[in-house]
GUKOLKE-738600 format. One record per residue (C-alpha): x negated, y, z negated; residue number from 1. Coordinates in steps of 0.5 Angstrom, whole numbers, plus 500, padded with zeros to 3 digits. Example, Ala and Ser with C-alpha at 12.3 -4.5 7.8 and 13.67 -1.06 7.14 Angstrom:
<vexdrens>
475|491|484|1
473|498|486|2
</vexdrens>
This chain:
<vexdrens>
150|401|073|1
146|394|073|2
150|388|075|3
153|384|069|4
148|378|067|5
152|372|066|6
150|367|060|7
146|361|062|8
151|355|061|9
152|352|053|10
148|359|050|11
151|365|047|12
150|372|047|13
147|372|040|14
142|366|042|15
140|370|049|16
138|376|045|17
134|372|040|18
130|368|045|19
128|374|049|20
126|378|043|21
118|379|042|22
118|379|035|23
123|374|033|24
123|367|033|25
128|362|037|26
133|360|032|27
132|353|033|28
125|355|030|29
123|351|024|30
122|357|021|31
128|359|021|32
133|353|019|33
135|356|012|34
136|363|015|35
144|366|014|36
148|365|022|37
151|371|025|38
158|371|023|39
161|370|030|40
157|364|030|41
160|361|023|42
167|362|027|43
165|359|033|44
162|353|029|45
169|352|025|46
173|352|032|47
169|347|034|48
169|342|028|49
177|343|029|50
176|341|037|51
172|335|035|52
177|333|030|53
182|333|034|54
178|330|040|55
176|324|036|56
183|322|034|57
185|322|042|58
178|318|043|59
180|313|038|60
187|313|041|61
184|312|048|62
180|307|045|63
185|303|043|64
189|303|049|65
184|301|053|66
183|295|048|67
190|293|049|68
190|293|057|69
184|289|057|70
187|283|053|71
193|283|057|72
189|283|063|73
185|277|061|74
190|273|059|75
194|274|065|76
188|272|069|77
186|266|066|78
194|264|066|79
193|265|074|80
187|262|074|81
189|256|071|82
196|256|075|83
192|256|081|84
187|250|079|85
193|246|077|86
197|248|084|87
191|246|089|88
187|239|089|89
181|242|090|90
178|249|091|91
178|253|097|92
172|254|100|93
169|259|104|94
166|257|110|95
161|262|110|96
158|261|103|97
152|257|102|98
154|249|101|99
151|243|097|100
147|239|101|101
147|232|102|102
155|231|100|103
161|229|104|104
165|235|100|105
161|241|101|106
162|245|095|107
161|253|093|108
154|254|090|109
154|257|084|110
158|251|080|111
155|247|075|112
151|241|077|113
151|243|084|114
145|244|089|115
145|251|092|116
139|250|097|117
142|251|104|118
142|246|109|119
136|247|115|120
137|252|120|121
138|248|127|122
138|251|134|123
141|246|139|124
140|246|147|125
144|244|152|126
143|244|159|127
149|244|163|128
150|242|171|129
157|240|174|130
159|237|167|131
166|241|167|132
170|234|166|133
166|232|160|134
165|238|157|135
171|238|153|136
169|232|150|137
162|233|149|138
164|240|145|139
168|236|141|140
163|232|138|141
159|238|137|142
165|241|132|143
166|235|128|144
159|235|126|145
159|236|118|146
154|241|118|147
154|248|115|148
155|252|122|149
153|258|120|150
146|255|120|151
147|253|127|152
145|257|134|153
147|254|140|154
144|256|147|155
147|253|154|156
144|254|160|157
148|253|166|158
146|253|173|159
147|250|180|160
154|248|178|161
159|247|184|162
165|245|179|163
168|250|173|164
163|248|168|165
161|256|167|166
169|258|166|167
170|252|161|168
164|254|157|169
166|261|157|170
172|259|154|171
170|255|148|172
165|260|147|173
170|265|146|174
174|260|141|175
168|259|136|176
163|264|137|177
164|267|130|178
164|260|126|179
156|259|129|180
150|263|127|181
149|265|134|182
152|262|141|183
149|264|148|184
151|262|155|185
145|264|160|186
147|262|168|187
142|261|173|188
143|262|181|189
143|257|186|190
136|256|187|191
137|249|189|192
143|249|194|193
139|247|200|194
134|242|196|195
135|235|197|196
138|231|192|197
133|229|186|198
128|232|190|199
120|234|186|200
123|241|186|201
129|239|182|202
125|235|178|203
121|241|177|204
126|246|176|205
130|241|171|206
123|241|167|207
122|248|167|208
129|249|164|209
128|244|159|210
121|247|157|211
125|254|156|212
130|251|151|213
124|248|147|214
121|255|148|215
127|259|145|216
128|254|139|217
121|255|137|218
122|263|138|219
128|263|134|220
124|260|128|221
129|254|126|222
127|249|122|223
130|243|127|224
131|243|135|225
136|239|138|226
136|237|145|227
142|234|147|228
145|232|154|229
152|235|156|230
155|228|157|231
153|225|150|232
159|224|146|233
158|224|139|234
163|220|135|235
159|220|128|236
161|226|125|237
155|225|120|238
150|224|126|239
146|231|126|240
146|230|118|241
143|223|118|242
138|225|123|243
135|231|120|244
135|227|113|245
131|222|116|246
126|226|119|247
125|230|112|248
125|224|108|249
123|217|112|250
121|214|105|251
128|214|103|252
129|209|108|253
123|205|108|254
117|205|104|255
113|205|110|256
114|212|111|257
110|217|107|258
110|224|112|259
116|227|115|260
118|225|122|261
116|230|128|262
122|227|133|263
127|222|132|264
133|220|136|265
140|216|134|266
141|210|138|267
147|211|143|268
152|206|146|269
153|205|154|270
159|202|155|271
158|201|163|272
152|197|162|273
149|191|157|274
142|193|158|275
142|201|158|276
141|205|152|277
137|212|151|278
130|209|149|279
125|205|152|280
122|200|149|281
115|200|152|282
112|204|157|283
106|203|162|284
100|208|162|285
102|211|169|286
109|213|165|287
114|208|168|288
118|203|164|289
116|197|162|290
119|190|158|291
119|190|151|292
120|184|147|293
124|188|141|294
128|192|146|295
135|188|146|296
134|186|138|297
134|194|137|298
139|196|143|299
144|190|140|300
143|192|133|301
140|185|131|302
135|189|127|303
137|195|124|304
132|201|121|305
128|206|124|306
123|204|130|307
117|207|133|308
118|207|141|309
115|210|147|310
121|214|150|311
127|217|148|312
132|221|152|313
139|225|152|314
139|226|145|315
133|228|141|316
132|232|135|317
124|235|134|318
122|237|127|319
119|244|128|320
116|245|121|321
112|239|123|322
105|241|126|323
105|235|131|324
111|238|134|325
107|244|137|326
104|239|142|327
110|237|145|328
113|240|152|329
117|238|158|330
112|243|163|331
107|244|165|332
104|237|165|333
098|234|160|334
091|235|163|335
090|229|167|336
097|227|168|337
098|222|173|338
105|220|172|339
111|222|176|340
114|229|176|341
119|227|171|342
122|232|165|343
123|226|160|344
117|222|162|345
112|228|162|346
115|230|155|347
114|222|153|348
107|223|155|349
105|229|152|350
108|226|145|351
103|220|146|352
097|224|148|353
098|228|142|354
099|223|138|355
106|225|137|356
111|218|135|357
118|218|137|358
123|214|132|359
129|211|134|360
135|210|129|361
140|205|130|362
142|204|123|363
149|207|124|364
154|207|130|365
153|215|133|366
156|215|140|367
156|214|147|368
153|216|153|369
155|214|160|370
151|210|165|371
147|213|170|372
150|214|177|373
146|209|182|374
146|212|189|375
149|206|192|376
155|207|189|377
156|214|191|378
162|216|196|379
167|220|199|380
165|226|204|381
162|232|203|382
154|234|200|383
150|229|196|384
152|233|190|385
159|233|191|386
159|225|192|387
154|224|186|388
160|228|182|389
165|224|184|390
162|218|181|391
160|221|174|392
167|223|174|393
169|216|175|394
164|213|170|395
166|218|165|396
173|216|166|397
171|209|165|398
167|210|158|399
174|213|155|400
178|207|157|401
172|202|154|402
171|206|148|403
178|204|146|404
177|197|147|405
170|197|143|406
174|201|137|407
180|197|137|408
185|203|138|409
182|206|132|410
178|212|135|411
179|215|142|412
174|220|145|413
178|226|144|414
177|234|147|415
176|240|143|416
183|243|141|417
181|249|145|418
180|246|151|419
185|241|152|420
188|244|157|421
182|243|161|422
182|236|159|423
189|235|162|424
188|239|168|425
182|233|170|426
187|227|169|427
190|225|176|428
197|226|177|429
201|219|175|430
203|215|182|431
204|208|184|432
199|207|188|433
203|205|194|434
207|199|191|435
214|199|190|436
213|198|183|437
207|197|178|438
209|192|172|439
205|191|166|440
207|185|161|441
207|186|154|442
210|183|148|443
214|188|143|444
210|186|138|445
204|187|140|446
204|195|140|447
197|196|139|448
196|193|146|449
202|197|149|450
199|204|146|451
192|202|149|452
195|200|156|453
199|207|156|454
193|211|155|455
189|207|160|456
195|208|165|457
194|216|163|458
187|217|164|459
187|213|171|460
194|215|174|461
198|209|175|462
206|210|174|463
207|203|171|464
213|200|168|465
213|197|161|466
216|190|161|467
218|186|155|468
215|180|155|469
218|173|154|470
216|171|147|471
214|164|146|472
214|165|138|473
222|166|139|474
223|160|143|475
226|154|141|476
227|147|144|477
235|149|144|478
233|155|149|479
229|151|153|480
234|146|154|481
239|152|156|482
234|155|161|483
234|148|164|484
226|148|163|485
223|141|164|486
215|140|164|487
212|138|171|488
212|129|170|489
204|128|168|490
202|135|166|491
197|136|161|492
193|142|160|493
186|141|163|494
182|143|157|495
186|141|151|496
190|135|154|497
196|137|151|498
203|139|153|499
206|146|155|500
206|151|149|501
212|155|147|502
207|161|149|503
205|158|155|504
213|157|157|505
214|165|155|506
208|167|159|507
211|163|165|508
218|166|164|509
215|173|164|510
212|172|171|511
218|168|174|512
222|174|172|513
218|179|176|514
218|175|182|515
226|174|182|516
226|182|180|517
222|183|187|518
227|179|191|519
233|182|188|520
231|189|189|521
228|188|196|522
221|190|194|523
215|189|199|524
210|189|195|525
208|190|187|526
202|190|182|527
203|185|176|528
198|187|170|529
197|183|163|530
196|188|157|531
190|185|155|532
186|188|162|533
179|191|162|534
179|196|168|535
172|196|172|536
169|203|174|537
173|206|180|538
179|202|179|539
184|206|183|540
179|208|189|541
176|200|189|542
184|198|189|543
185|202|195|544
179|199|199|545
181|192|197|546
189|193|200|547
186|197|206|548
181|191|208|549
187|186|207|550
192|190|211|551
187|190|216|552
183|184|217|553
188|179|213|554
195|182|214|555
199|176|213|556
196|176|205|557
201|174|200|558
198|175|194|559
191|177|192|560
188|176|185|561
185|183|182|562
183|179|175|563
182|172|174|564
177|167|172|565
173|163|178|566
172|156|177|567
169|155|183|568
161|157|185|569
163|155|192|570
168|161|194|571
167|164|201|572
168|172|203|573
174|173|208|574
170|174|215|575
169|181|216|576
170|184|209|577
166|187|204|578
171|187|198|579
175|180|199|580
174|173|198|581
178|166|199|582
180|164|192|583
178|157|189|584
181|153|183|585
182|159|179|586
185|161|171|587
188|167|169|588
193|171|171|589
190|178|169|590
193|182|175|591
194|180|182|592
198|184|188|593
205|180|191|594
208|181|197|595
216|179|198|596
214|173|203|597
209|171|197|598
215|171|192|599
220|168|195|600
215|162|196|601
214|162|189|602
221|162|187|603
223|157|192|604
219|151|189|605
224|151|183|606
218|152|178|607
223|152|172|608
225|144|173|609
217|142|174|610
214|148|170|611
206|148|169|612
202|154|166|613
203|160|171|614
195|160|172|615
196|152|174|616
202|154|179|617
199|159|183|618
193|155|185|619
197|149|187|620
202|154|191|621
195|155|195|622
193|148|195|623
187|150|191|624
188|145|185|625
183|139|183|626
189|135|180|627
192|132|186|628
198|129|183|629
200|136|182|630
199|137|188|631
203|132|191|632
209|134|187|633
210|141|191|634
211|142|198|635
210|146|202|636
203|149|199|637
202|155|203|638
202|161|200|639
196|166|203|640
192|168|197|641
186|172|197|642
182|175|191|643
178|182|190|644
170|181|190|645
168|184|186|646
174|183|181|647
177|189|179|648
180|187|171|649
177|183|166|650
180|181|160|651
178|186|154|652
176|179|150|653
174|172|151|654
174|167|147|655
170|166|140|656
169|174|141|657
171|179|135|658
178|181|135|659
180|176|140|660
187|174|140|661
191|169|144|662
198|169|144|663
199|163|148|664
194|159|145|665
197|161|138|666
204|158|139|667
207|151|138|668
207|145|143|669
213|143|146|670
215|137|143|671
216|130|147|672
223|128|149|673
</vexdrens>
């Protein structure tokens, strides 16, 4: 017997037989459409009709059920969506979704009326060397930029560092890697370990590294390249956005621009110098700095706008889509170049020779950069690199203090959240710096000044005690009488020719009480500060130097000014010292050091019974006051006084400056009896 043949799917035995017959046409042939069908086929057709009828009813029921489910789901979804929109102030934003361009509040693409164009891609290149102390703050400046991070690549080149720069960078990168399109850290070797500081080899090496970053940006096909030094502190979250918009559409700023800009830099403030900034107003043909008539107008924002300048540095945005940007380079120097082997000057000369203009934008405040280290200011033991690094750390501490003054406590230089522990580890432990007590005098109603002083002291590592000042605004004539206070006969303010003010009396009492406390507690030496001081760079180190010279050369000192207003140009330096001078007539009591013997002399004159302003009393006591009639009423006048030279503190504000406030001058004059 042969194998059984199964019917092909969907065919009956009869249909198969008909199809295989040579003499009979297929059943579905047009010629056979009216022929009677076999009985078995008729039975199948009848069963099929019943089945179809039964299945149709099920299909209708199923369709009705599906429609009901859809209505219920749609109603529930719309209700949930309405509830969510009512509850939320604004829609949740997917940080990886395309954002609106040129909008302070990025919104998801696809919403009606919004632009769906992605912002340009940016490659940020950073050269890092011995910047562990500043990196937490620098990286925070990058984090706060209001720009789509998935459109940003970052490349850090770190080499020849003797500090913890690499570990700090690695810690930060681990915390933010997923936010950015790409973040890379490349670590170099110790190529310059035995080279002289800032030798030709150093300059050439830096130029090669900067060129390497520029090449990487070009190979990445980014639209823009931002080169930024690792000690530039961006405070404006719109910096990157503003630079890109200015480079793309300068015509919106001024009608004199018709084409996109190839390179632009934001004006950066320098806290340690009135003159330094990140641009040159002019340059000689050999590549050196030249004076410019417009420099200070631009630097001090007397004029506002975009300005073509021959040199920018520290932070530059290069428009890689601009044809002329292809001619920019740090290394090798252009053909025929005869200037110094300096990466910044080579870059500027390559621009000039290729007719690539640099522009500086000073329309807004963007941030800060520290002053460059002067080789004459490096200090301490160790290698030149270690000495240089110590000075950089000092200058950056000073930058943080100055920002708080410049911004009137409204803005601080903050570290990245991921690196707060690193920033705190770089703060010095608080100490009294060898004094029995350090005081700072502050009116309770001036909480703003107290907050600033606490920040200053924390950054400098000074353990100082807050002293509530006697508030002249709260003094009355009855208080004055009860305390036995009397004005010195014949006293009149040297400038205003008036009697004492209640604020001046309160100031005197604040200092007087500290002299009394020093005597009562047996302190040998103290430091007194007022709450409106501005600390000089390297304050703690220089204070130690002042004390060392005084204790060695003039050990009988009793008072040392560290902040004052000199009223004479004829003061003489203390012989054998480099940090001390003999003070002449002096205004202000911003800060001074006091020995116990000095406090005793100040108290012994019973100054409350013949009161003058406290900054007039001290010169009287070391016999350097121009008012002879006042001098004669105090004897002996043998206080041994010195002054730090240069001074270590100065006022935060001077008369007439913005935000200047005098708590003594803004009080009432003591009435005549």
